[in-house]
PQR file with spaces between the fields and no chain letter, atoms N, CA, C, O and H, PARSE charges and radii, in Angstrom:
ATOM       1  N    MET     1      20.662   -0.299   -6.349 -0.4000 1.5000
ATOM       2  CA   MET     1      19.733   -0.544   -5.253 -0.0000 2.0000
ATOM       3  C    MET     1      20.500   -1.176   -4.100  0.5500 1.7000
ATOM       4  O    MET     1      21.317   -2.078   -4.288 -0.5500 1.4000
ATOM       5  N    ARG     2      20.216   -0.683   -2.914 -0.4000 1.5000
ATOM       6  CA   ARG     2      20.857   -1.222   -1.714 -0.0000 2.0000
ATOM       7  C    ARG     2      19.962   -2.294   -1.086  0.5500 1.7000
ATOM       8  O    ARG     2      18.763   -2.361   -1.355 -0.5500 1.4000
ATOM       9  H    ARG     2      19.553    0.049   -2.761  0.4000 1.0000
ATOM      10  N    LEU     3      20.564   -3.111   -0.259 -0.4000 1.5000
ATOM      11  CA   LEU     3      19.818   -4.159    0.433 -0.0000 2.0000
ATOM      12  C    LEU     3      18.652   -3.569    1.216  0.5500 1.7000
ATOM      13  O    LEU     3      17.563   -4.143    1.235 -0.5500 1.4000
ATOM      14  H    LEU     3      21.538   -3.057   -0.040  0.4000 1.0000
ATOM      15  N    TYR     4      18.875   -2.425    1.864 -0.4000 1.5000
ATOM      16  CA   TYR     4      17.830   -1.816    2.689 -0.0000 2.0000
ATOM      17  C    TYR     4      16.703   -1.192    1.872  0.5500 1.7000
ATOM      18  O    TYR     4      15.685   -0.786    2.433 -0.5500 1.4000
ATOM      19  H    TYR     4      19.759   -1.959    1.848  0.4000 1.0000
ATOM      20  N    ASP     5      16.871   -1.110    0.562 -0.4000 1.5000
ATOM      21  CA   ASP     5      15.803   -0.614   -0.310 -0.0000 2.0000
ATOM      22  C    ASP     5      14.784   -1.720   -0.618  0.5500 1.7000
ATOM      23  O    ASP     5      13.673   -1.432   -1.064 -0.5500 1.4000
ATOM      24  H    ASP     5      17.698   -1.439    0.106  0.4000 1.0000
ATOM      25  N    LEU     6      15.150   -2.951   -0.386 -0.4000 1.5000
ATOM      26  CA   LEU     6      14.282   -4.071   -0.758 -0.0000 2.0000
ATOM      27  C    LEU     6      13.023   -4.159    0.101  0.5500 1.7000
ATOM      28  O    LEU     6      11.952   -4.474   -0.418 -0.5500 1.4000
ATOM      29  H    LEU     6      16.052   -3.185   -0.024  0.4000 1.0000
ATOM      30  N    ARG     7      13.126   -3.892    1.384 -0.4000 1.5000
ATOM      31  CA   ARG     7      11.945   -3.998    2.259 -0.0000 2.0000
ATOM      32  C    ARG     7      10.855   -3.014    1.858  0.5500 1.7000
ATOM      33  O    ARG     7       9.712   -3.425    1.661 -0.5500 1.4000
ATOM      34  H    ARG     7      13.996   -3.636    1.806  0.4000 1.0000
ATOM      35  N    PRO     8      11.175   -1.710    1.728 -0.5600 1.5000
ATOM      36  CA   PRO     8      10.118   -0.786    1.322  0.2800 2.0000
ATOM      37  C    PRO     8       9.582   -1.102   -0.070  0.5500 1.7000
ATOM      38  O    PRO     8       8.389   -0.941   -0.329 -0.5500 1.4000
ATOM      39  N    SER     9      10.451   -1.547   -0.957 -0.4000 1.5000
ATOM      40  CA   SER     9       9.995   -1.897   -2.307 -0.0000 2.0000
ATOM      41  C    SER     9       9.036   -3.076   -2.247  0.5500 1.7000
ATOM      42  O    SER     9       7.991   -3.070   -2.898 -0.5500 1.4000
ATOM      43  H    SER     9      11.420   -1.677   -0.747  0.4000 1.0000
ATOM      44  N    CYS    10       9.392   -4.081   -1.469 -0.4000 1.5000
ATOM      45  CA   CYS    10       8.525   -5.254   -1.301 -0.0000 2.0000
ATOM      46  C    CYS    10       7.184   -4.840   -0.710  0.5500 1.7000
ATOM      47  O    CYS    10       6.133   -5.235   -1.214 -0.5500 1.4000
ATOM      48  H    CYS    10      10.241   -4.086   -0.940  0.4000 1.0000
ATOM      49  N    GLY    11       7.214   -4.048    0.354 -0.4000 1.5000
ATOM      50  CA   GLY    11       5.977   -3.602    0.996 -0.0000 2.0000
ATOM      51  C    GLY    11       5.099   -2.805    0.062  0.5500 1.7000
ATOM      52  O    GLY    11       3.886   -3.013    0.023 -0.5500 1.4000
ATOM      53  H    GLY    11       8.068   -3.726    0.764  0.4000 1.0000
ATOM      54  N    SER    12       5.687   -1.901   -0.688 -0.4000 1.5000
ATOM      55  CA   SER    12       4.919   -1.076   -1.610 -0.0000 2.0000
ATOM      56  C    SER    12       4.334   -1.900   -2.750  0.5500 1.7000
ATOM      57  O    SER    12       3.186   -1.698   -3.144 -0.5500 1.4000
ATOM      58  H    SER    12       6.673   -1.732   -0.656  0.4000 1.0000
ATOM      59  N    LEU    13       5.121   -2.824   -3.275 -0.4000 1.5000
ATOM      60  CA   LEU    13       4.616   -3.675   -4.363 -0.0000 2.0000
ATOM      61  C    LEU    13       3.457   -4.548   -3.885  0.5500 1.7000
ATOM      62  O    LEU    13       2.444   -4.671   -4.574 -0.5500 1.4000
ATOM      63  H    LEU    13       6.054   -2.988   -2.955  0.4000 1.0000
ATOM      64  N    LEU    14       3.603   -5.146   -2.721 -0.4000 1.5000
ATOM      65  CA   LEU    14       2.529   -5.983   -2.191 -0.0000 2.0000
ATOM      66  C    LEU    14       1.276   -5.149   -1.918  0.5500 1.7000
ATOM      67  O    LEU    14       0.165   -5.579   -2.229 -0.5500 1.4000
ATOM      68  H    LEU    14       4.426   -5.047   -2.161  0.4000 1.0000
ATOM      69  N    ALA    15       1.450   -3.965   -1.341 -0.4000 1.5000
ATOM      70  CA   ALA    15       0.304   -3.093   -1.073 -0.0000 2.0000
ATOM      71  C    ALA    15      -0.376   -2.686   -2.368  0.5500 1.7000
ATOM      72  O    ALA    15      -1.604   -2.641   -2.440 -0.5500 1.4000
ATOM      73  H    ALA    15       2.353   -3.616   -1.089  0.4000 1.0000
ATOM      74  N    GLY    16       0.410   -2.393   -3.384 -0.4000 1.5000
ATOM      75  CA   GLY    16      -0.134   -2.007   -4.683 -0.0000 2.0000
ATOM      76  C    GLY    16      -0.953   -3.099   -5.337  0.5500 1.7000
ATOM      77  O    GLY    16      -1.833   -2.824   -6.152 -0.5500 1.4000
ATOM      78  H    GLY    16       1.408   -2.430   -3.325  0.4000 1.0000
ATOM      79  N    GLU    17      -0.664   -4.334   -4.981 -0.4000 1.5000
ATOM      80  CA   GLU    17      -1.413   -5.469   -5.528 -0.0000 2.0000
ATOM      81  C    GLU    17      -2.588   -5.864   -4.638  0.5500 1.7000
ATOM      82  O    GLU    17      -3.276   -6.849   -4.908 -0.5500 1.4000
ATOM      83  H    GLU    17       0.052   -4.557   -4.319  0.4000 1.0000
ATOM      84  N    GLY    18      -2.814   -5.088   -3.573 -0.4000 1.5000
ATOM      85  CA   GLY    18      -3.969   -5.339   -2.726 -0.0000 2.0000
ATOM      86  C    GLY    18      -3.750   -6.340   -1.608  0.5500 1.7000
ATOM      87  O    GLY    18      -4.720   -6.830   -1.030 -0.5500 1.4000
ATOM      88  H    GLY    18      -2.256   -4.288   -3.354  0.4000 1.0000
ATOM      89  N    THR    19      -2.515   -6.655   -1.290 -0.4000 1.5000
ATOM      90  CA   THR    19      -2.222   -7.594   -0.210 -0.0000 2.0000
ATOM      91  C    THR    19      -2.630   -6.987    1.129  0.5500 1.7000
ATOM      92  O    THR    19      -2.403   -5.802    1.374 -0.5500 1.4000
ATOM      93  H    THR    19      -1.727   -6.257   -1.760  0.4000 1.0000
ATOM      94  N    ASP    20      -3.224   -7.792    1.981 -0.4000 1.5000
ATOM      95  CA   ASP    20      -3.643   -7.344    3.305 -0.0000 2.0000
ATOM      96  C    ASP    20      -2.435   -6.786    4.063  0.5500 1.7000
ATOM      97  O    ASP    20      -1.386   -7.428    4.115 -0.5500 1.4000
ATOM      98  H    ASP    20      -3.408   -8.754    1.782  0.4000 1.0000
ATOM      99  N    PRO    21      -2.579   -5.599    4.647 -0.5600 1.5000
ATOM     100  CA   PRO    21      -1.454   -4.988    5.371  0.2800 2.0000
ATOM     101  C    PRO    21      -0.874   -5.862    6.485  0.5500 1.7000
ATOM     102  O    PRO    21       0.330   -5.813    6.734 -0.5500 1.4000
ATOM     103  N    LYS    22      -1.699   -6.654    7.152 -0.4000 1.5000
ATOM     104  CA   LYS    22      -1.190   -7.538    8.208 -0.0000 2.0000
ATOM     105  C    LYS    22      -0.311   -8.635    7.619  0.5500 1.7000
ATOM     106  O    LYS    22       0.633   -9.084    8.270 -0.5500 1.4000
ATOM     107  H    LYS    22      -2.677   -6.694    6.949  0.4000 1.0000
ATOM     108  N    VAL    23      -0.605   -9.069    6.410 -0.4000 1.5000
ATOM     109  CA   VAL    23       0.245  -10.058    5.743 -0.0000 2.0000
ATOM     110  C    VAL    23       1.584   -9.419    5.385  0.5500 1.7000
ATOM     111  O    VAL    23       2.636  -10.040    5.538 -0.5500 1.4000
ATOM     112  H    VAL    23      -1.371   -8.704    5.882  0.4000 1.0000
ATOM     113  N    ILE    24       1.538   -8.172    4.907 -0.4000 1.5000
ATOM     114  CA   ILE    24       2.773   -7.461    4.593 -0.0000 2.0000
ATOM     115  C    ILE    24       3.605   -7.291    5.861  0.5500 1.7000
ATOM     116  O    ILE    24       4.817   -7.504    5.842 -0.5500 1.4000
ATOM     117  H    ILE    24       0.684   -7.668    4.782  0.4000 1.0000
ATOM     118  N    GLN    25       2.963   -6.912    6.954 -0.4000 1.5000
ATOM     119  CA   GLN    25       3.656   -6.755    8.234 -0.0000 2.0000
ATOM     120  C    GLN    25       4.374   -8.044    8.611  0.5500 1.7000
ATOM     121  O    GLN    25       5.551   -8.020    8.973 -0.5500 1.4000
ATOM     122  H    GLN    25       1.978   -6.739    6.970  0.4000 1.0000
ATOM     123  N    ALA    26       3.675   -9.161    8.528 -0.4000 1.5000
ATOM     124  CA   ALA    26       4.275  -10.452    8.889 -0.0000 2.0000
ATOM     125  C    ALA    26       5.417  -10.808    7.941  0.5500 1.7000
ATOM     126  O    ALA    26       6.463  -11.291    8.374 -0.5500 1.4000
ATOM     127  H    ALA    26       2.720   -9.181    8.234  0.4000 1.0000
ATOM     128  N    ARG    27       5.215  -10.572    6.664 -0.4000 1.5000
ATOM     129  CA   ARG    27       6.237  -10.904    5.676 -0.0000 2.0000
ATOM     130  C    ARG    27       7.517  -10.107    5.908  0.5500 1.7000
ATOM     131  O    ARG    27       8.621  -10.621    5.727 -0.5500 1.4000
ATOM     132  H    ARG    27       4.365  -10.180    6.312  0.4000 1.0000
ATOM     133  N    LEU    28       7.356   -8.833    6.314 -0.4000 1.5000
ATOM     134  CA   LEU    28       8.524   -7.986    6.538 -0.0000 2.0000
ATOM     135  C    LEU    28       9.099   -8.140    7.940  0.5500 1.7000
ATOM     136  O    LEU    28      10.172   -7.612    8.233 -0.5500 1.4000
ATOM     137  H    LEU    28       6.459   -8.415    6.460  0.4000 1.0000
ATOM     138  N    GLY    29       8.390   -8.863    8.810 -0.4000 1.5000
ATOM     139  CA   GLY    29       8.900   -9.142   10.147 -0.0000 2.0000
ATOM     140  C    GLY    29       8.782   -7.992   11.129  0.5500 1.7000
ATOM     141  O    GLY    29       9.557   -7.901   12.081 -0.5500 1.4000
ATOM     142  H    GLY    29       7.518   -9.292    8.571  0.4000 1.0000
ATOM     143  N    HIS    30       7.812   -7.113   10.901 -0.4000 1.5000
ATOM     144  CA   HIS    30       7.612   -5.984   11.809 -0.0000 2.0000
ATOM     145  C    HIS    30       6.709   -6.378   12.967  0.5500 1.7000
ATOM     146  O    HIS    30       5.732   -7.106   12.791 -0.5500 1.4000
ATOM     147  H    HIS    30       7.183   -7.187   10.128  0.4000 1.0000
ATOM     148  N    ALA    31       7.051   -5.885   14.159 -0.4000 1.5000
ATOM     149  CA   ALA    31       6.215   -6.140   15.333 -0.0000 2.0000
ATOM     150  C    ALA    31       4.968   -5.260   15.321  0.5500 1.7000
ATOM     151  O    ALA    31       3.945   -5.616   15.907 -0.5500 1.4000
ATOM     152  H    ALA    31       7.845   -5.294   14.302  0.4000 1.0000
ATOM     153  N    SER    32       5.055   -4.118   14.657 -0.4000 1.5000
ATOM     154  CA   SER    32       3.963   -3.152   14.659 -0.0000 2.0000
ATOM     155  C    SER    32       3.528   -2.820   13.239  0.5500 1.7000
ATOM     156  O    SER    32       4.363   -2.634   12.354 -0.5500 1.4000
ATOM     157  H    SER    32       5.886   -3.828   14.181  0.4000 1.0000
ATOM     158  N    ILE    33       2.222   -2.748   13.026 -0.4000 1.5000
ATOM     159  CA   ILE    33       1.704   -2.349   11.716 -0.0000 2.0000
ATOM     160  C    ILE    33       2.104   -0.914   11.411  0.5500 1.7000
ATOM     161  O    ILE    33       2.264   -0.546   10.247 -0.5500 1.4000
ATOM     162  H    ILE    33       1.544   -2.900   13.745  0.4000 1.0000
ATOM     163  N    ALA    34       2.266   -0.099   12.458 -0.4000 1.5000
ATOM     164  CA   ALA    34       2.684    1.296   12.248 -0.0000 2.0000
ATOM     165  C    ALA    34       4.060    1.355   11.579  0.5500 1.7000
ATOM     166  O    ALA    34       4.296    2.207   10.722 -0.5500 1.4000
ATOM     167  H    ALA    34       2.136   -0.399   13.403  0.4000 1.0000
ATOM     168  N    THR    35       4.958    0.464   11.963 -0.4000 1.5000
ATOM     169  CA   THR    35       6.283    0.418   11.340 -0.0000 2.0000
ATOM     170  C    THR    35       6.154    0.095    9.867  0.5500 1.7000
ATOM     171  O    THR    35       6.823    0.698    9.029 -0.5500 1.4000
ATOM     172  H    THR    35       4.766   -0.228   12.659  0.4000 1.0000
ATOM     173  N    THR    36       5.293   -0.858    9.553 -0.4000 1.5000
ATOM     174  CA   THR    36       5.087   -1.243    8.162 -0.0000 2.0000
ATOM     175  C    THR    36       4.564   -0.069    7.356  0.5500 1.7000
ATOM     176  O    THR    36       5.096    0.241    6.290 -0.5500 1.4000
ATOM     177  H    THR    36       4.750   -1.348   10.234  0.4000 1.0000
ATOM     178  N    TYR    37       3.524    0.587    7.858 -0.4000 1.5000
ATOM     179  CA   TYR    37       2.947    1.718    7.138 -0.0000 2.0000
ATOM     180  C    TYR    37       3.918    2.889    7.044  0.5500 1.7000
ATOM     181  O    TYR    37       4.061    3.494    5.982 -0.5500 1.4000
ATOM     182  H    TYR    37       3.091    0.336    8.724  0.4000 1.0000
ATOM     183  N    ASP    38       4.581    3.209    8.144 -0.4000 1.5000
ATOM     184  CA   ASP    38       5.449    4.383    8.160 -0.0000 2.0000
ATOM     185  C    ASP    38       6.706    4.221    7.314  0.5500 1.7000
ATOM     186  O    ASP    38       7.193    5.194    6.738 -0.5500 1.4000
ATOM     187  H    ASP    38       4.464    2.717    9.007  0.4000 1.0000
ATOM     188  N    ASN    39       7.231    3.016    7.232 -0.4000 1.5000
ATOM     189  CA   ASN    39       8.530    2.825    6.590 -0.0000 2.0000
ATOM     190  C    ASN    39       8.508    2.053    5.278  0.5500 1.7000
ATOM     191  O    ASN    39       9.447    2.158    4.489 -0.5500 1.4000
ATOM     192  H    ASN    39       6.836    2.225    7.700  0.4000 1.0000
ATOM     193  N    CYS    40       7.464    1.285    5.032 -0.4000 1.5000
ATOM     194  CA   CYS    40       7.547    0.359    3.903 -0.0000 2.0000
ATOM     195  C    CYS    40       6.359    0.370    2.953  0.5500 1.7000
ATOM     196  O    CYS    40       6.352   -0.394    1.988 -0.5500 1.4000
ATOM     197  H    CYS    40       6.701    1.200    5.673  0.4000 1.0000
ATOM     198  N    ILE    41       5.379    1.187    3.184 -0.4000 1.5000
ATOM     199  CA   ILE    41       4.260    1.250    2.245 -0.0000 2.0000
ATOM     200  C    ILE    41       4.134    2.696    1.799  0.5500 1.7000
ATOM     201  O    ILE    41       3.841    3.590    2.593 -0.5500 1.4000
ATOM     202  H    ILE    41       5.384    1.808    3.968  0.4000 1.0000
ATOM     203  N    HIS    42       4.362    2.902    0.505 -0.4000 1.5000
ATOM     204  CA   HIS    42       4.338    4.250   -0.045 -0.0000 2.0000
ATOM     205  C    HIS    42       3.266    4.345   -1.123  0.5500 1.7000
ATOM     206  O    HIS    42       3.009    3.381   -1.845 -0.5500 1.4000
ATOM     207  H    HIS    42       4.600    2.176   -0.140  0.4000 1.0000
ATOM     208  N    ALA    43       2.651    5.503   -1.221 -0.4000 1.5000
ATOM     209  CA   ALA    43       1.615    5.720   -2.228 -0.0000 2.0000
ATOM     210  C    ALA    43       2.256    5.812   -3.620  0.5500 1.7000
ATOM     211  O    ALA    43       3.298    6.441   -3.805 -0.5500 1.4000
ATOM     212  H    ALA    43       2.859    6.286   -0.635  0.4000 1.0000
ATOM     213  N    HIS    44       1.614    5.179   -4.569 -0.4000 1.5000
ATOM     214  CA   HIS    44       2.056    5.235   -5.959 -0.0000 2.0000
ATOM     215  C    HIS    44       1.041    6.042   -6.757  0.5500 1.7000
ATOM     216  O    HIS    44      -0.135    6.092   -6.396 -0.5500 1.4000
ATOM     217  H    HIS    44       0.767    4.668   -4.419  0.4000 1.0000
ATOM     218  N    PRO    45       1.481    6.667   -7.829 -0.5600 1.5000
ATOM     219  CA   PRO    45       0.554    7.457   -8.648  0.2800 2.0000
ATOM     220  C    PRO    45      -0.660    6.653   -9.133  0.5500 1.7000
ATOM     221  O    PRO    45      -1.770    7.182   -9.196 -0.5500 1.4000
ATOM     222  N    GLU    46      -0.450    5.386   -9.471 -0.4000 1.5000
ATOM     223  CA   GLU    46      -1.568    4.566   -9.934 -0.0000 2.0000
ATOM     224  C    GLU    46      -2.601    4.383   -8.827  0.5500 1.7000
ATOM     225  O    GLU    46      -3.806    4.427   -9.071 -0.5500 1.4000
ATOM     226  H    GLU    46       0.452    4.957   -9.420  0.4000 1.0000
ATOM     227  N    GLY    47      -2.109    4.179   -7.612 -0.4000 1.5000
ATOM     228  CA   GLY    47      -3.007    4.023   -6.473 -0.0000 2.0000
ATOM     229  C    GLY    47      -3.755    5.308   -6.187  0.5500 1.7000
ATOM     230  O    GLY    47      -4.935    5.276   -5.837 -0.5500 1.4000
ATOM     231  H    GLY    47      -1.129    4.143   -7.414  0.4000 1.0000
ATOM     232  N    GLN    48      -3.085    6.434   -6.330 -0.4000 1.5000
ATOM     233  CA   GLN    48      -3.741    7.727   -6.136 -0.0000 2.0000
ATOM     234  C    GLN    48      -4.836    7.923   -7.171  0.5500 1.7000
ATOM     235  O    GLN    48      -5.918    8.410   -6.844 -0.5500 1.4000
ATOM     236  H    GLN    48      -2.126    6.460   -6.614  0.4000 1.0000
ATOM     237  N    ALA    49      -4.566    7.549   -8.415 -0.4000 1.5000
ATOM     238  CA   ALA    49      -5.568    7.682   -9.480 -0.0000 2.0000
ATOM     239  C    ALA    49      -6.773    6.778   -9.211  0.5500 1.7000
ATOM     240  O    ALA    49      -7.914    7.187   -9.426 -0.5500 1.4000
ATOM     241  H    ALA    49      -3.687    7.154   -8.680  0.4000 1.0000
ATOM     242  N    ARG    50      -6.524    5.549   -8.740 -0.4000 1.5000
ATOM     243  CA   ARG    50      -7.634    4.634   -8.418 -0.0000 2.0000
ATOM     244  C    ARG    50      -8.461    5.179   -7.263  0.5500 1.7000
ATOM     245  O    ARG    50      -9.689    5.083   -7.275 -0.5500 1.4000
ATOM     246  H    ARG    50      -5.597    5.216   -8.566  0.4000 1.0000
ATOM     247  N    ALA    51      -7.793    5.752   -6.262 -0.4000 1.5000
ATOM     248  CA   ALA    51      -8.511    6.320   -5.122 -0.0000 2.0000
ATOM     249  C    ALA    51      -9.377    7.495   -5.558  0.5500 1.7000
ATOM     250  O    ALA    51     -10.506    7.640   -5.089 -0.5500 1.4000
ATOM     251  H    ALA    51      -6.796    5.830   -6.252  0.4000 1.0000
ATOM     252  N    THR    52      -8.863    8.330   -6.446 -0.4000 1.5000
ATOM     253  CA   THR    52      -9.638    9.461   -6.961 -0.0000 2.0000
ATOM     254  C    THR    52     -10.853    8.967   -7.724  0.5500 1.7000
ATOM     255  O    THR    52     -11.951    9.496   -7.550 -0.5500 1.4000
ATOM     256  H    THR    52      -7.946    8.213   -6.827  0.4000 1.0000
ATOM     257  N    ALA    53     -10.671    7.959   -8.569 -0.4000 1.5000
ATOM     258  CA   ALA    53     -11.789    7.413   -9.338 -0.0000 2.0000
ATOM     259  C    ALA    53     -12.841    6.798   -8.413  0.5500 1.7000
ATOM     260  O    ALA    53     -14.039    6.953   -8.648 -0.5500 1.4000
ATOM     261  H    ALA    53      -9.779    7.529   -8.710  0.4000 1.0000
ATOM     262  N    THR    54     -12.400    6.107   -7.372 -0.4000 1.5000
ATOM     263  CA   THR    54     -13.331    5.506   -6.414 -0.0000 2.0000
ATOM     264  C    THR    54     -14.138    6.581   -5.702  0.5500 1.7000
ATOM     265  O    THR    54     -15.354    6.452   -5.560 -0.5500 1.4000
ATOM     266  H    THR    54     -11.427    5.981   -7.182  0.4000 1.0000
ATOM     267  N    LEU    55     -13.477    7.636   -5.257 -0.4000 1.5000
ATOM     268  CA   LEU    55     -14.189    8.734   -4.596 -0.0000 2.0000
ATOM     269  C    LEU    55     -15.159    9.426   -5.549  0.5500 1.7000
ATOM     270  O    LEU    55     -16.275    9.767   -5.158 -0.5500 1.4000
ATOM     271  H    LEU    55     -12.490    7.741   -5.372  0.4000 1.0000
ATOM     272  N    ASN    56     -14.743    9.633   -6.782 -0.4000 1.5000
ATOM     273  CA   ASN    56     -15.640   10.258   -7.768 -0.0000 2.0000
ATOM     274  C    ASN    56     -16.895    9.421   -7.969  0.5500 1.7000
ATOM     275  O    ASN    56     -18.002    9.958   -8.019 -0.5500 1.4000
ATOM     276  H    ASN    56     -13.836    9.356   -7.099  0.4000 1.0000
ATOM     277  N    ARG    57     -16.727    8.103   -8.086 -0.4000 1.5000
ATOM     278  CA   ARG    57     -17.902    7.215   -8.251 -0.0000 2.0000
ATOM     279  C    ARG    57     -18.794    7.285   -7.027  0.5500 1.7000
ATOM     280  O    ARG    57     -20.015    7.377   -7.150 -0.5500 1.4000
ATOM     281  H    ARG    57     -15.828    7.666   -8.046  0.4000 1.0000
ATOM     282  N    ALA    58     -18.189    7.242   -5.840 -0.4000 1.5000
ATOM     283  CA   ALA    58     -18.969    7.259   -4.596 -0.0000 2.0000
ATOM     284  C    ALA    58     -19.739    8.570   -4.446  0.5500 1.7000
ATOM     285  O    ALA    58     -20.903    8.567   -4.046 -0.5500 1.4000
ATOM     286  H    ALA    58     -17.197    7.168   -5.740  0.4000 1.0000
ATOM     287  N    LEU    59     -19.096    9.675   -4.763 -0.4000 1.5000
ATOM     288  CA   LEU    59     -19.725   10.986   -4.600 -0.0000 2.0000
ATOM     289  C    LEU    59     -20.782   11.271   -5.654  0.5500 1.7000
ATOM     290  O    LEU    59     -21.703   12.056   -5.427 -0.5500 1.4000
ATOM     291  H    LEU    59     -18.150    9.677   -5.088  0.4000 1.0000
ATOM     292  N    SER    60     -20.645   10.626   -6.814 -0.4000 1.5000
ATOM     293  CA   SER    60     -21.627   10.843   -7.883 -0.0000 2.0000
ATOM     294  C    SER    60     -22.776    9.838   -7.792  0.5500 1.7000
ATOM     295  O    SER    60     -23.684    9.854   -8.623 -0.5500 1.4000
ATOM     296  H    SER    60     -19.897    9.988   -6.999  0.4000 1.0000
ATOM     297  N    GLY    61     -22.738    8.968   -6.785 -0.4000 1.5000
ATOM     298  CA   GLY    61     -23.819    8.005   -6.604 -0.0000 2.0000
ATOM     299  C    GLY    61     -23.685    6.765   -7.468  0.5500 1.7000
ATOM     300  O    GLY    61     -24.605    5.949   -7.524 -0.5500 1.4000
ATOM     301  H    GLY    61     -22.001    8.955   -6.110  0.4000 1.0000
ATOM     302  N    GLY    62     -22.556    6.611   -8.140 -0.4000 1.5000
ATOM     303  CA   GLY    62     -22.330    5.450   -8.984 -0.0000 2.0000
ATOM     304  C    GLY    62     -21.893    4.238   -8.188  0.5500 1.7000
ATOM     305  O    GLY    62     -21.449    4.359   -7.047 -0.5500 1.4000
ATOM     306  H    GLY    62     -21.809    7.274   -8.095  0.4000 1.0000
ATOM     307  N    ALA    63     -22.021    3.078   -8.791 -0.4000 1.5000
ATOM     308  CA   ALA    63     -21.598    1.827   -8.132 -0.0000 2.0000
ATOM     309  C    ALA    63     -20.092    1.743   -8.135  0.5500 1.7000
ATOM     310  O    ALA    63     -19.432    2.324   -8.996 -0.5500 1.4000
ATOM     311  H    ALA    63     -22.382    2.980   -9.719  0.4000 1.0000
ATOM     312  N    SER    64     -19.535    1.007   -7.156 -0.4000 1.5000
ATOM     313  CA   SER    64     -18.097    0.873   -7.109 -0.0000 2.0000
ATOM     314  C    SER    64     -17.585   -0.242   -7.932  0.5500 1.7000
ATOM     315  O    SER    64     -16.376   -0.468   -7.982 -0.5500 1.4000
ATOM     316  H    SER    64     -20.071    0.536   -6.456  0.4000 1.0000
């Protein structure tokens, strides 16, 4: 792992744990939230599965 791999890893891990994106932005020292999202927050399979389950519940009329 290179030093420059740590920022995106940190951003993705924090996002995966539900940390507010503005907190991640501040922690990584980005001036723009777009930089944080574009470069340091990546979708993980677990997050994709949770999003699918949430949409399925919402579309089927179930509680979240």
